[in-house]
N, C-alpha and C positions, 0 to 999 in steps of 0.2 A: 576473463569475462569482466566487462564493466558493470562495469556496472551494467422481568425476568424473574421474575418470580420463579421459584423452582417448583415446577409441576412434573415434568418427566423429561428425560433424555432418552432418546432412541438411538441404540447402537445397531449398525448394521455390521455384523462381522461376516466377512466373506473370504474367498480363497486368497485374494490378493491384498487384503488390508481392511481398513475400516473407515466409516464416515460417521462423524457425530454431528447430529442436528438438534438445535434448541429453538423452539418457537417461544416468543415472548408474548404472553397473554396480556393485552391491555388495548387502548387505542391504537398502539403501533403493532398491530398484528403482522405487519409487512416486515418486521425486524427479525432476523434469524441469526443464530450463531452456528457456524460450520467449521469443520476441521477437514481440510483437503489433502488427500493422501498424495497427489502429485506434487503439490506445493511442498509438503514435508520432504519428499525425495529431492526436489530441486534444491531446497535450502540445504539439505545435507551435502549434496554434491558441491554446492558452491562454497559451503564452509570448509570442507577438507581440501578443496582445490584452490581456494583464494583467501577467504576470510581468516582461516586459521593458520596460514603460513606465517611463521615468525610470531606468533601470538604470544609466546612467553616472554618476549623482550620488548613488548609494546605496552603503552599505557593510553588511556583515553580519559577525557575530561567529563566527570559526571557531577553535576551541581556544583561547578566551579572547583572541583577537586580531581586531582589526578589519581586515577585507579588503574592497577595492572588489568590490562585488556583480558587476560584469561580469567580473572576473577568477576568482571562484569559480564563477559560472554561465558559463564561458567558452564551453561548447559551445552553451548556450542563447543566449548573446549573438551567437555566430556565426549561429545560426538566426535570430535577431531582425534582425541586419543583412541577411541575405539575403532575408527574407520580410516585413519590417515593412511594405512597401508594400501588403501585403495585409490590414493590420490593420484597415482600414476596408472589407473585402470584404462585399458584400451577402449573400453565402452564409454568411459567418462570423457576421455579424450575425443572420441568420435562425436559424442553429443555436443561438447563445447567447441568443436572445430568449425561448425557451422553457425555458432551463435556468439562468437567472441565479440562482435560489434553490436550486440543487442543488450539492452538493460534488463534487469531483472524483472521490472514492471511489465515489459512487453512478454516476456517468456512466461510470466505468472498469468496473464490474460490469456495467452494461447493455450496453457495447460488447463485452464478452466473449461475449455471447449471440448476436450477429449475424455474418453473413458480412463479409468484408473490404470496406472501401470501394474503389471506389465502387458497390458492390453490395450495401450493407448495408440490410437490410429488416426491418421488424417483422413477424414471422410469428406464427401461432397457437401455434408451439411454444415461444415465449418466455413464462415465467411472468410474470404480471402484477406480481409483487413488484419485478421489475427495472424497471418503467417506471411504476408507479402514482404515484409521486412527481412525475412531470412535471405533475401536477395538484396544485396546492397544497391543494384541497379533497378530493383523492383520489377524484375522479370518473373511473370507468374509461374513459368515452368521451372525455372531455377529455384524459385521460392518454395514450391510444392516438394521438389527433390530434396532440398536442404532441411525442410520441416520434417520430411519423413525420416531423413538421416538422424535428426535430432531426437526424434521419438524412438527410433529403432535403438539408438544408443542408450536412452534413458531406460526403456524397457529392459534391455539386456543387463544394465547396470543394477537395476532393481533385483534381478534374479541372481547376479553375481554376489551381491553383498547380503543376500536373503533378507531383503527389506521387510518381508512378512514377519521375520523374527524380531526385528527392531520394533515394528508395530505392536506385536503381541506382548513384548517385554515392557513396552511404554504406556500401556492402556491406563494404568493408574495416574501417570503423569498428565495425559490428556483429559482424563476425567477431571482432574483438578483444575486444568486449564479452562474447561467449560464452566465449572463451578465458580471460578473467580471472575470470569467475564460476566456471569449471570448476576453475581454479587455487586461488581463494579460497573455494570452497565450504566451508561450516561442516563440523565433524566430522559425517560421514554419520550417526552414531549419534544426533544430536540429535533427529531424528524420532521413532526408537524410545523415547528417554528421554521426549519429550513425551507419546507414546502410552500409555506405562506409568504415568507420573504422573497424567495426567487420566483414565486408564482408558477411552480412546476413541481410535478410529483412523478414518482417511479413506481413500478409494480412491486418490487422487493428490494429490501436492504439487507445485505448480508455482512456480518462481522466474521471474518476468517482468521482467527489467531493461529500463530505458528510457532512452534518450539525451535525450529530449525533456521527460519529466516532470522538473521542477525537482529538484536535489539536495535531500536532506533529506526528500522526501515518500515515503511508503510506504503502501500500501493492503492491508489483509487482507480478502480476499473468500472467501465459501463459495458454492459453486455445485452444486446437486443437480439432476441430469437423468437420466432413465430409471434410477432407483434406483442411480445411481452419484454420489457426493460428491467433488468436488475442491476444494481450497482453495489460494488464490494469495497470493503476496506479489508485488505490483507496485510497483517502486521505481525512484527516480531513482539517478544515480551517488553514490558515497559518499565520493569523494576528489578531489583535484586531477587535472585532465586535461592531457594534451599531444597534440595531433593535427595540428600543422603538417607533420611529417614522417611520411609513412606507413610508413616503415621503422623508426619509433621511437614507436609509438603507446602512450598510456597513457589509457585511457578512464575511469579512476576507479572501477573496480569490484573491484580487487584489494586488498582490505583484509579479510582473514579474520575478524577480531574484529567489526567493524561488520556484516559480512555475516551472521555467526552471530547476533548480537544482534537485528539487524532481522528476520531470518527468524524467530527464536523469538517476537519481538513480534508480527509480522503474522499468522503462522500461530496464535499464541496467541489471537487474537481469535476464531478459528473453534472454538476449544476452550471458551473462556470465555463469550463473549457470549451464546450460546443458554442456558447455565445461568443467568446473571444475569437474563436476559430472563423466565424462568419464576418469578422471585420475585414475590409478590403486591405490589400497588401500595402497600398501606399501609406496607411496610417502607421504601420510598423517601420517602413522605411523613413518616414518623416520624423520619426521619434526615436529612432535607434541610437541616435547621439547620447541619449539618456542612459544607455547601457555602459558606456565606457567608465564612468566613476564607480560603477558597481561590479564591473566584470570579474575582478579578482575574487571579491567575496562571494559572488554567485556561482563562478566555476568551482570554488571550494566546496559548494554545497551541491554540486552536480548540475547546475543550471547554465547551460552554455550558450544559450542564444537569448536575445532580446525578447522574442515571442514567448519562450518558456518563462522568462522572468516576469512578463506581464501576466501570464497565468497564475504564477504564484503570488504576485501582488494582490490580485482580485481574490483568490482563495483565502489568503490570510486576512484580508480586509473583512471578508465574509465572516471568518471565525470570530473576529472582534465583535462585530455586529450581533451575531448569534449569541455570544456569550453575555453581551449586555441585554438582549431580549429575553434571555433565560434568567436575569437577575444576578448574573456572576460579574458584577462590576469590577471587583478587585482582580479577579482573574483576566478580565478584558484588559485592564490597565497593565498588568503583567505581560500579557500577549503583546500588546503595543510596544512596550519597552523592549522586549526580546526581539522582536521582529525589526523594529525600526533602528534601534541602536546597535544590538549586538549582532544581527544578521544582515543589516544594511539594506532593508526593504525601505529605501528612503522616500517613496512616493506614496506610501500609505496614507498620509494626511489628506492629500488631494483626493484619493479614492474615497476615503471615509466620509469626507464632506459631502461627496455627491451621493453615496450610498445612503446617507441619512435624508437627504432630499427625496430620494426615490422611495425610502420607507415611508415618508410622509405623502407619497403619491404625487410629487411634484413633476415626476417623469412617468410616462406611459408604460414603459416597460424596462426590464433590466437591461435589455440590449441597447435601448436609448440611453441608459446611464453609462453604460460602458463606452459607448460612442462619445458621450460628452466628456467624460474623464479624458480620453485619448485626445481630443481636440484641445483640452486644456493643457495637457502635457507637451503638446507641440510648442506651446508658448514659453516653456521653461528654458 
């Protein structure tokens, strides 16, 4: 596969798992924290089938230092050690056989539409956009067939590994995750700042922390159902973890700066992507030459097309603007340096220049600003 104040936490313990929900009382009552059972199983299957393979011999760079991968992904490594015997599961193979061309973000969005495993079913209530890519040729009949195969495999895998047992034994870990996100939640004003800047708002904003999705991964997802639009930030842990002693747990989510930056980034996709998507195709074809000098660096980050690269440029430029508007000027400077120099988002200066004009209302809309930027990029 390719890729807050503490008032109360309500726990729903049911036959097949649990969901934790935290409402944040404040002006940002639209912001919630949830743990999603389906995402936890997807992450577990992904880790034992792919991410954990050869983990003992690999290193990762964290804050410019090489760290053994099994130490950085230590909770994932714990899962790998416990469940690696299921890596050759026929049910897991069945599940992934129809999804090996799909990225985790797409599978995550799909799994948010269905009931909890092992009762996840594709119903007519699920919009085809969430499963059409199960068919490489976007044939709706093939897509439905493959999506059902995927869910059948995942349901059976949950039973095979006794996923309920994992959830029951991990309650204290997930309680701590919720607690850490509550404490580390970004300045609750960041949502209102984003809404005012992009001149758009959504009905709900959901933070979905995951212990099984590998660290460093985050997915921004938009879901419209019954005229209500929710946007999600589904993300793995952000920092080192300690979980050997349950009276001294550190699950890696208590990092306010990273949590704010990641939330603004992933929520940002739901503000930015639909606008960029509306641009005419000729704008992308006329500027595609700009992708060539960035191609290797972008592909190494999983951004394989110029259009995706454009999405990422605008989202990251928005992060910098939002950080500045929140008074986080030093963090905004660090982000610009990280993105422009280390990660090769070379066209950020042009975008930031026009976004600042837009913020001063020199343009009528965010869409007009995006158009202006792309017209300028054609001249480079």
